[in-house]
C-alpha positions in Angstrom: 27.5 -17.4 17.5 24.8 -15.0 18.4 21.2 -16.0 19.3 18.1 -14.4 17.8 14.6 -14.7 19.2 11.1 -13.4 18.6 8.7 -13.3 21.5 5.1 -12.6 20.4 2.8 -11.0 23.0 -0.3 -10.3 20.9 -0.8 -11.6 17.3 -4.1 -11.3 15.5 -4.8 -14.9 14.2 -8.0 -16.7 13.4 -7.8 -18.3 16.9 -7.4 -14.8 18.5 -10.4 -13.5 16.5 -12.5 -16.5 17.7 -11.5 -15.7 21.3 -12.4 -12.0 21.0 -15.7 -12.9 19.5 -16.9 -14.6 22.7 -17.1 -11.4 24.6 -20.4 -9.5 24.7 -18.7 -6.4 23.2 -15.8 -7.8 21.1 -14.8 -4.4 19.6 -14.6 -2.8 23.0 -12.6 -5.7 24.4 -10.2 -5.5 21.5 -9.8 -1.8 22.0 -9.1 -2.3 25.7 -6.3 -4.7 24.8 -4.8 -2.5 22.0 -4.9 0.6 24.2 -2.4 -1.1 26.5 0.1 -1.8 23.7 2.7 1.0 23.8 3.9 0.9 20.2 1.2 2.1 17.8 -1.6 0.6 20.0 -2.2 -2.3 17.6 -1.9 -6.1 17.5 0.8 -7.7 15.5 -0.2 -9.4 12.3 0.8 -12.9 11.2 2.6 -11.4 8.2 4.8 -9.2 10.5 5.8 -12.3 12.6 6.6 -14.1 9.4 8.8 -11.2 8.2 10.6 -11.0 11.6 11.3 -14.7 11.8 12.4 -14.9 8.1 14.8 -12.0 8.7 16.2 -13.6 11.9 16.8 -16.9 10.0 18.5 -15.1 7.1 22.2 -14.3 6.6 21.3 -10.6 7.0 20.7 -11.1 10.7 24.2 -12.3 11.4 
């Protein structure tokens, strides 16, 4: 039996948004984070994580 996993590094959630907002320049802080993300320079959305996990739990993943 194979094993599937999903490891989330950065995911834009309400809690993440609250954390970003504490900085003096939240837009600049967010850009400094996303600039370090190699694939598309953007943060993963909740919906994307949901889709990945749903797929990994499905019969299609086996």
